[in-house]
ChimeraX commands (.cxc) that place a marker at each C-alpha (Angstrom):
marker #1 position 91.92,81.90,95.85 radius 0.5
marker #1 position 94.97,84.15,96.38 radius 0.5
marker #1 position 95.74,84.28,92.52 radius 0.5
marker #1 position 92.15,84.89,91.63 radius 0.5
marker #1 position 91.71,87.80,94.13 radius 0.5
marker #1 position 95.29,89.17,92.87 radius 0.5
marker #1 position 93.96,88.82,89.16 radius 0.5
marker #1 position 90.79,91.01,90.25 radius 0.5
marker #1 position 93.04,93.62,91.71 radius 0.5
marker #1 position 95.11,93.97,88.56 radius 0.5
marker #1 position 92.06,94.12,86.43 radius 0.5
marker #1 position 90.17,96.55,88.83 radius 0.5
marker #1 position 93.21,98.95,88.59 radius 0.5
marker #1 position 93.53,98.99,84.72 radius 0.5
marker #1 position 90.89,101.57,84.42 radius 0.5
marker #1 position 92.10,103.69,87.19 radius 0.5
marker #1 position 95.35,103.66,85.72 radius 0.5
marker #1 position 94.29,104.54,82.35 radius 0.5
marker #1 position 92.50,107.79,83.92 radius 0.5
marker #1 position 95.66,108.47,86.23 radius 0.5
marker #1 position 98.01,108.82,83.21 radius 0.5
marker #1 position 95.78,111.31,81.61 radius 0.5
marker #1 position 95.41,114.12,84.47 radius 0.5
marker #1 position 98.15,116.19,85.86 radius 0.5
marker #1 position 100.51,114.77,88.39 radius 0.5
marker #1 position 99.51,115.18,92.05 radius 0.5
marker #1 position 96.16,116.71,91.36 radius 0.5
marker #1 position 92.83,116.06,93.02 radius 0.5
marker #1 position 91.88,113.54,90.16 radius 0.5
marker #1 position 95.45,111.86,90.22 radius 0.5
marker #1 position 95.13,111.40,94.03 radius 0.5
marker #1 position 91.40,109.88,93.32 radius 0.5
marker #1 position 92.67,107.53,90.52 radius 0.5
marker #1 position 95.24,106.33,92.82 radius 0.5
marker #1 position 93.46,106.25,96.00 radius 0.5
marker #1 position 89.64,104.99,95.00 radius 0.5
marker #1 position 90.37,101.27,94.24 radius 0.5
marker #1 position 91.93,100.96,97.83 radius 0.5
marker #1 position 88.50,100.38,99.61 radius 0.5
marker #1 position 87.56,97.85,97.00 radius 0.5
marker #1 position 90.63,95.79,97.46 radius 0.5
marker #1 position 90.09,95.89,101.02 radius 0.5
marker #1 position 86.71,94.69,100.64 radius 0.5
marker #1 position 87.77,91.82,98.29 radius 0.5
marker #1 position 90.74,90.81,100.74 radius 0.5
marker #1 position 87.88,90.68,103.75 radius 0.5
marker #1 position 85.19,88.92,101.48 radius 0.5
marker #1 position 87.35,86.42,100.00 radius 0.5
marker #1 position 88.68,85.23,103.49 radius 0.5
marker #1 position 92.38,86.24,103.05 radius 0.5
marker #1 position 92.43,88.79,105.86 radius 0.5
marker #1 position 95.71,90.64,106.53 radius 0.5
marker #1 position 98.48,88.19,106.55 radius 0.5
marker #1 position 101.83,89.95,106.14 radius 0.5
marker #1 position 103.14,87.53,103.43 radius 0.5
marker #1 position 100.25,88.61,101.21 radius 0.5
marker #1 position 101.16,92.48,101.09 radius 0.5
marker #1 position 103.99,92.20,98.61 radius 0.5
marker #1 position 101.55,90.13,96.01 radius 0.5
marker #1 position 98.75,92.84,96.54 radius 0.5
marker #1 position 101.00,95.74,96.02 radius 0.5
marker #1 position 102.75,94.23,92.92 radius 0.5
marker #1 position 98.95,93.43,91.23 radius 0.5
marker #1 position 97.92,97.20,92.24 radius 0.5
marker #1 position 100.92,98.90,90.88 radius 0.5
marker #1 position 101.01,96.46,87.62 radius 0.5
marker #1 position 97.28,97.15,87.03 radius 0.5
marker #1 position 98.04,100.95,87.13 radius 0.5
marker #1 position 101.12,100.67,84.79 radius 0.5
marker #1 position 99.19,98.60,82.54 radius 0.5
marker #1 position 96.16,101.07,82.47 radius 0.5
marker #1 position 98.92,104.05,81.87 radius 0.5
marker #1 position 100.44,101.75,79.07 radius 0.5
marker #1 position 97.07,101.23,77.28 radius 0.5
marker #1 position 96.66,105.25,77.57 radius 0.5
marker #1 position 99.84,105.69,75.97 radius 0.5
marker #1 position 99.19,103.24,73.24 radius 0.5
marker #1 position 96.01,104.79,72.42 radius 0.5
marker #1 position 97.61,108.35,71.99 radius 0.5
marker #1 position 100.00,106.90,69.93 radius 0.5
marker #1 position 97.56,105.14,67.65 radius 0.5
marker #1 position 95.49,107.97,67.22 radius 0.5
marker #1 position 98.20,110.23,65.97 radius 0.5
marker #1 position 99.30,107.56,63.36 radius 0.5
marker link #1:1,2 radius 0.2
marker link #1:2,3 radius 0.2
marker link #1:3,4 radius 0.2
marker link #1:4,5 radius 0.2
marker link #1:5,6 radius 0.2
marker link #1:6,7 radius 0.2
marker link #1:7,8 radius 0.2
marker link #1:8,9 radius 0.2
marker link #1:9,10 radius 0.2
marker link #1:10,11 radius 0.2
marker link #1:11,12 radius 0.2
marker link #1:12,13 radius 0.2
marker link #1:13,14 radius 0.2
marker link #1:14,15 radius 0.2
marker link #1:15,16 radius 0.2
marker link #1:16,17 radius 0.2
marker link #1:17,18 radius 0.2
marker link #1:18,19 radius 0.2
marker link #1:19,20 radius 0.2
marker link #1:20,21 radius 0.2
marker link #1:21,22 radius 0.2
marker link #1:22,23 radius 0.2
marker link #1:23,24 radius 0.2
marker link #1:24,25 radius 0.2
marker link #1:25,26 radius 0.2
marker link #1:26,27 radius 0.2
marker link #1:27,28 radius 0.2
marker link #1:28,29 radius 0.2
marker link #1:29,30 radius 0.2
marker link #1:30,31 radius 0.2
marker link #1:31,32 radius 0.2
marker link #1:32,33 radius 0.2
marker link #1:33,34 radius 0.2
marker link #1:34,35 radius 0.2
marker link #1:35,36 radius 0.2
marker link #1:36,37 radius 0.2
marker link #1:37,38 radius 0.2
marker link #1:38,39 radius 0.2
marker link #1:39,40 radius 0.2
marker link #1:40,41 radius 0.2
marker link #1:41,42 radius 0.2
marker link #1:42,43 radius 0.2
marker link #1:43,44 radius 0.2
marker link #1:44,45 radius 0.2
marker link #1:45,46 radius 0.2
marker link #1:46,47 radius 0.2
marker link #1:47,48 radius 0.2
marker link #1:48,49 radius 0.2
marker link #1:49,50 radius 0.2
marker link #1:50,51 radius 0.2
marker link #1:51,52 radius 0.2
marker link #1:52,53 radius 0.2
marker link #1:53,54 radius 0.2
marker link #1:54,55 radius 0.2
marker link #1:55,56 radius 0.2
marker link #1:56,57 radius 0.2
marker link #1:57,58 radius 0.2
marker link #1:58,59 radius 0.2
marker link #1:59,60 radius 0.2
marker link #1:60,61 radius 0.2
marker link #1:61,62 radius 0.2
marker link #1:62,63 radius 0.2
marker link #1:63,64 radius 0.2
marker link #1:64,65 radius 0.2
marker link #1:65,66 radius 0.2
marker link #1:66,67 radius 0.2
marker link #1:67,68 radius 0.2
marker link #1:68,69 radius 0.2
marker link #1:69,70 radius 0.2
marker link #1:70,71 radius 0.2
marker link #1:71,72 radius 0.2
marker link #1:72,73 radius 0.2
marker link #1:73,74 radius 0.2
marker link #1:74,75 radius 0.2
marker link #1:75,76 radius 0.2
marker link #1:76,77 radius 0.2
marker link #1:77,78 radius 0.2
marker link #1:78,79 radius 0.2
marker link #1:79,80 radius 0.2
marker link #1:80,81 radius 0.2
marker link #1:81,82 radius 0.2
marker link #1:82,83 radius 0.2
marker link #1:83,84 radius 0.2
view
């Protein structure tokens, strides 16, 4: 169950990372792209029954930031391909 929820967190954050990479850093849109998925992730933790065990926090943080990174990377890839 943990790996399924971690994968869902990663996939959920890809569009938000894509959005974040296209806006000015520390703008309202940037903060929204970074923080809007957090309530959804909390809901996934609760609904999956994982709860708030401390040992799962590093895994969730890694999945969260990996999704943000992949989304930003995909935006950069799209920009590079549109220039060619």
